[in-house]
KEZA-149892 format. One line per field, with one value per residue (C-alpha): x, y, z; residue number from 1. Coordinates in nm, 3 decimals. Layout:
<nutors>
u [X  ...]
v [Y  ...]
w [Z  ...]
resi [NUM  ...]
</nutors>
This chain:
<nutors>
u [-0.459  -0.605  -0.344  -0.618  -0.812  -0.523  -0.465  -0.783  -0.806  -0.504  -0.587  -0.949  -0.709  -0.510  -0.842  -0.970  -0.732  -0.717  -1.063  -1.063  -0.794  -0.990  -1.332  -1.146  -1.032  -1.383  -1.541  -1.308  -1.472  -1.830  -1.875  -1.917  -2.274  -2.262  -1.938  -2.116  -2.400  -2.197  -1.972  -2.308  -2.455  -2.134  -2.112  -2.518  -2.406  -2.127  -2.270  -2.597  -2.394  -2.180  -2.561  -2.628  -2.311  -2.381  -2.077  -2.139  -2.499  -2.499  -2.378  -2.699  -3.022  -3.261  -3.544  -3.305  -3.348  -3.647  -3.466  -3.151  -3.134  -3.281  -2.989  -2.772  -2.948  -2.804  -2.477  -2.609  -2.692  -2.338  -2.171  -2.319  -2.177  -1.816  -1.769  -1.908  -1.639  -1.345  -1.380  -1.369  -1.067  -0.840  -0.928  -0.854  -0.587  -0.442  -0.449  -0.158  -0.301  -0.638  -0.546  -0.370  -0.687  -0.904  -0.680  -0.662  -0.994  -1.112  -0.871  -0.994  -1.353  -1.275  -1.130  -1.413  -1.690  -1.461  -1.547]
v [-1.881  -2.174  -2.464  -2.698  -2.648  -2.710  -3.033  -3.129  -3.057  -3.282  -3.583  -3.550  -3.578  -3.845  -4.025  -3.960  -4.144  -4.411  -4.476  -4.439  -4.715  -4.926  -4.905  -4.982  -5.321  -5.376  -5.334  -5.558  -5.831  -5.712  -5.446  -5.102  -5.039  -5.260  -5.119  -4.790  -4.889  -5.087  -4.750  -4.578  -4.830  -4.794  -4.426  -4.395  -4.635  -4.425  -4.101  -4.213  -4.348  -3.952  -3.800  -3.970  -3.807  -3.488  -3.353  -3.378  -3.378  -2.992  -2.841  -2.778  -2.898  -3.068  -2.842  -2.557  -2.802  -2.680  -2.303  -2.431  -2.372  -2.688  -2.746  -2.809  -3.126  -3.262  -3.313  -3.673  -3.775  -3.611  -3.828  -4.137  -4.051  -3.953  -4.289  -4.469  -4.264  -4.259  -4.647  -4.707  -4.507  -4.603  -4.946  -4.910  -4.661  -4.730  -4.480  -4.230  -4.161  -4.145  -3.887  -3.654  -3.643  -3.610  -3.342  -3.123  -3.088  -3.013  -2.787  -2.634  -2.630  -2.483  -2.152  -2.157  -2.174  -1.915  -1.667]
w [-3.081  -2.859  -2.811  -2.722  -2.982  -3.221  -3.017  -3.084  -3.459  -3.464  -3.264  -3.509  -3.824  -3.674  -3.580  -3.941  -4.095  -3.834  -3.877  -4.265  -4.268  -4.033  -4.238  -4.565  -4.405  -4.272  -4.611  -4.786  -4.516  -4.498  -4.800  -4.813  -4.745  -4.452  -4.308  -4.345  -4.126  -3.885  -3.793  -3.718  -3.527  -3.296  -3.333  -3.253  -2.891  -2.808  -2.844  -2.652  -2.372  -2.364  -2.337  -2.054  -1.883  -1.737  -1.889  -2.264  -2.211  -2.060  -2.386  -2.576  -2.599  -2.824  -2.795  -2.993  -3.277  -3.413  -3.447  -3.617  -3.995  -4.192  -4.398  -4.106  -4.075  -4.394  -4.198  -4.147  -4.482  -4.538  -4.279  -4.446  -4.771  -4.620  -4.429  -4.742  -5.006  -4.702  -4.661  -5.066  -5.140  -4.852  -4.961  -5.325  -5.284  -4.942  -4.652  -4.779  -5.089  -4.977  -4.697  -4.917  -5.187  -4.868  -4.752  -5.053  -5.128  -4.799  -4.769  -5.103  -4.966  -4.655  -4.810  -5.022  -4.732  -4.555  -4.837]
resi [1  2  3  4  5  6  7  8  9  10  11  12  13  14  15  16  17  18  19  20  21  22  23  24  25  26  27  28  29  30  31  32  33  34  35  36  37  38  39  40  41  42  43  44  45  46  47  48  49  50  51  52  53  54  55  56  57  58  59  60  61  62  63  64  65  66  67  68  69  70  71  72  73  74  75  76  77  78  79  80  81  82  83  84  85  86  87  88  89  90  91  92  93  94  95  96  97  98  99  100  101  102  103  104  105  106  107  108  109  110  111  112  113  114  115]
</nutors>
């Protein structure tokens, strides 16, 4: 088992809880739709900057996008829904309860996908 992969997965989980909490707070100020938009604009700026760094830019090719299964492109649309729903649930339930619900459903669906 790759220990670095486990550490990265753990960090991703921590970041998801923190991000969800931040987005929930932001959504109370500017609304869910605007929060989702702002989060994606900031993310787009960050990943664009990362693509300018050779270390991050060399791990693939946009030309291969045409060969990828078309359904995989739904990930972008799903991400909008995820950010929106996480912000909504964190805002109403709080980070603890929302994260437990997210983890339970994520675990169940992960096992279904593995089968």
